[in-house]
N, C-alpha and C positions, 0 to 999 in steps of 0.2 A: 591231221584230223580229217575225217571223211564227211561228206555231205549226204551220206546214205539216209534214206527216209523209209518209214514204215509204209508198206503198201496196203491200202485200205480199199476193199472192193466196194464199188458203187453199183446199185441195181437200177437199170433203165427199163426193166420189164413193166413195172406199174405205169410208167410214162407212156410206153408204146401201147399198152392196153387201153389207157384212158383216151389217147388220141384215136384209137380205133373205134371206141365206143361213140365218141363225138362224131366221127366220120360216118358211122352207121345211122346216126340220127337223120341223115339225108334220105336214107332208104326207109327207115321206120322211126318217125319222131317219138320222143319219150312220152309216156303216159302222164296224165295229170297227177301232180304231186310227186313225180319221180325225183329222186335225189340228184342234185346238181353234180356234174362230173367236170372236173378241171384237169387238163393235161399239163401238169407241172413237172419240169425237169427236176431230177434229184439235186439236193444241195451238194455242190461240188467243193465246198470249202471244208477243210479238215484242220483239226488241232492235233499236233503231234509233237514228239520230242524235238527239241532244238537240235539240228544236225551239227552245230558247232561244238556243243558241250555234251551231246547225246543225253540230254535231259538231266544233267547234274547241276546245272546252274552256275558252274564254275569250271575253269580250265586250269591245268597245271603245266607250267612251262619249266623245263629243265634246260639250263644253259649248257651249251656245248663249248668245246675249246675251238674258237675260231682264230686263235693266235693271240688272244688277249690275256691268256693265263700265264705267260712266261714271267717268271719271277714273282708270281702272285702269292700272297699269304692266304691260306684258307681254300676251301673247295669252291666249285662252281655253284652259282646261285640256282635256287629253285623257287618259283613264284606260284602262289595260288591266287588266281584272279577271278573276279566276277565275270561271267561270260559276257563278252562285249557285244554279242549278237542278240541274245534274248534278255540281256540286262538282269540275269539271274532268275528269270521267270520259269526257266526250264522247258517251256513250250512255245510254239509259234503257230500262227494260223496262216494257211496257204491254200492254194487250189490243190486238189488231188493230183497225183502224178499224171501228166498228160499221156505218157506211154501206157500206164495201167488203165487209164480211162478208155483208151482205144481198144484194149482187150475187153473191158467190161461191155462197151457198146456192141462190139462184134458178137460176143457171147450171148447177150440178151436179145439182140436182133435175131440171131439164128434160133434161139429158143422160142421167141414170139412167132416166127414163121412156121416152125415145125409143129407147134401146138395147134395153130389154126389150120394148117394143111391136114393134120391128122383128123380134124373134125370135119373135113370136107369143104372148108371155106375156100372161096375163090379170091385170088389176089387182084386188087384193083389199084394199080400204082403201088404204093407202099402199104396200103390198107388191105383188109380182108373183110368180105361180107359173106353171109350164109349163102350156100349154093342155090337154094330155092329162090332167094331174093334176086340173086344175079340172073338166074334163068328167067324170072318174071320180067326183069328190066330189059333183057335182051329180046324177049318175045315182043315187048312193046316198043322195041327199038328206041329205048329212052337213053340215048348216049349222053345227053346233057346231065342227067342225074348221076350217071357213072363218073362223068368228068368232075362233078361237084364233090363226090366221095373222094376222088383222087386228090383234088385241090385242098379239101378240108384236112386230110391227113398230112399232106405236104411231102416234100422231098428233102433229104438231108443236105445240109450245107456242105459243099465240096471241100471246104477248108477245115471245118470243125466237126463234121459228121454228128450232128444232133447235140453235141455237148455245149455249144455256145461259147466255148473258150478255145484259144489257140496257144500253143506253147511259146514261151518267150524265146526269140531267136538269139538274143544276146548270150543267154546261159544254156541254150538247148533244153529248156524246161527243167533245169536242175535247181534254179532259184539262187544259186551261189556261184561265184567265180573265184579264181585264184587271187590271192592278195596282189594288187597292182604294184606294190612297192618292190622294185628290183633288188633292193637291199634286204628284203625279208628272207630270213633263213629259219624255218621252223617256228615262226612267230617272233623271232628276234630280229631287230634291225641292226645289221652288221655293216659298219662303215669304217673305211680305212682312210687315214689322212697321212700324207707324206710331207714332211717339212724339210726343206733344204736350207742349209746355212753354211757360212764359211767363217773361219776365224784366222787371225794372223798370228803366226808363231815367229818369235824373234830368237836370234841366236848369234853367237860369235864364232870366229875361226881365224885361221892364218892365211894370208894371201901373199904370194910371192911373185915378184916381177922384176926383171932386170937384175936378178941376183939379190934383190932386197926382200926380206920376209918381215911381214908386219901383221898385227892382229886387225881384224875388221869386224864390223857388226852389220847384221842384215836381218831381213824378215821374209817369210814366205806364207802364202795363203793356203789354208787347208780346207777343202770342201767336204761336207758330210751330209748324209740324209738320215732322217729319223722317221720311222713308220709307227703309227699308233693305231690300234684297233679299238673301236668303241662299240659296245654291245648293249642295246637297250630294247625294251619291249617295243615291238613295231607300232608306230603311231597310226598306221593305216588300218590294220586288222585287229589291233589290240591283243595280239598273241594267238588269234584263232586260226591263222594261216589262210582263211577264206573270208570273203565279205559278201553281204547280200548283193545280188545283181542290181546295178543302178537303174535298170529299166523296169523290171517287174518287182523290185524291192523284196526279193525273196519269195514271192508268191508263185513262181514257176510259170504262170500263164496270165493272160489278160482276156477280156471279152473279145470275141472274134470280130475283126474289123469288116469281114466280108458280109456277115449277116447281122451285124450290130448286136451280137450276143443272143440272137433268137434261136439259133441252132438249125433252122430250116432254110431252104434255098429261096432266094427272092426270084420273082419272075424276071426273066431276061438273062439269067446266067446259069 
């Protein structure tokens, strides 16, 4: 089974534009009765098909011959089980794929920059202000106001790059890891046990010595080994072959520890 997920594009462009609008209030405050602008990052949680059952709500396990079928009557087993990961719900909630988010942020950042540059706006840190306002501030040598514009927009966190989340290191942002049970073979727990035993075999024969032949009785020990293969649904993964990451619990990521999930850089780093 695979842990492939559906890639869902997330747009950061409205977020960048809202931050830029707020930063420009330093240059030109909003008029009375102006609509409030909040720079809110896009919702990074997604609901998608369970990667363990691919949205079916159940899994099918077909038993293979691991050595347990010798002398067996009937064919190998096939089991239809409720998905042990989504519990039959068919869907799971997680953070969007960290790798696809990195692409989304880069794409939208480049689009944001190109749109403002095409209008003739001037970059001030990560923000853009109209050229006439920039020239007005530079003529007045108002460096403090330009600094406030820069600080209001902010700088991207070096760890999460505006997203506010960082991929889980335990599962590399996949949300799932391989079943930890070393005995798991395709969702089946295959265990081999070897039993050693000995038994005594008695018997009779003729023994001759000094010209005399006579019957004798005796016994000898015979040692044997018996191997048994036991095959059952894996108790660790329930047949799914993968399990949710124990660190992120299948969510792929967690709030960024460097910026506490804010997405922008703190002063001093």
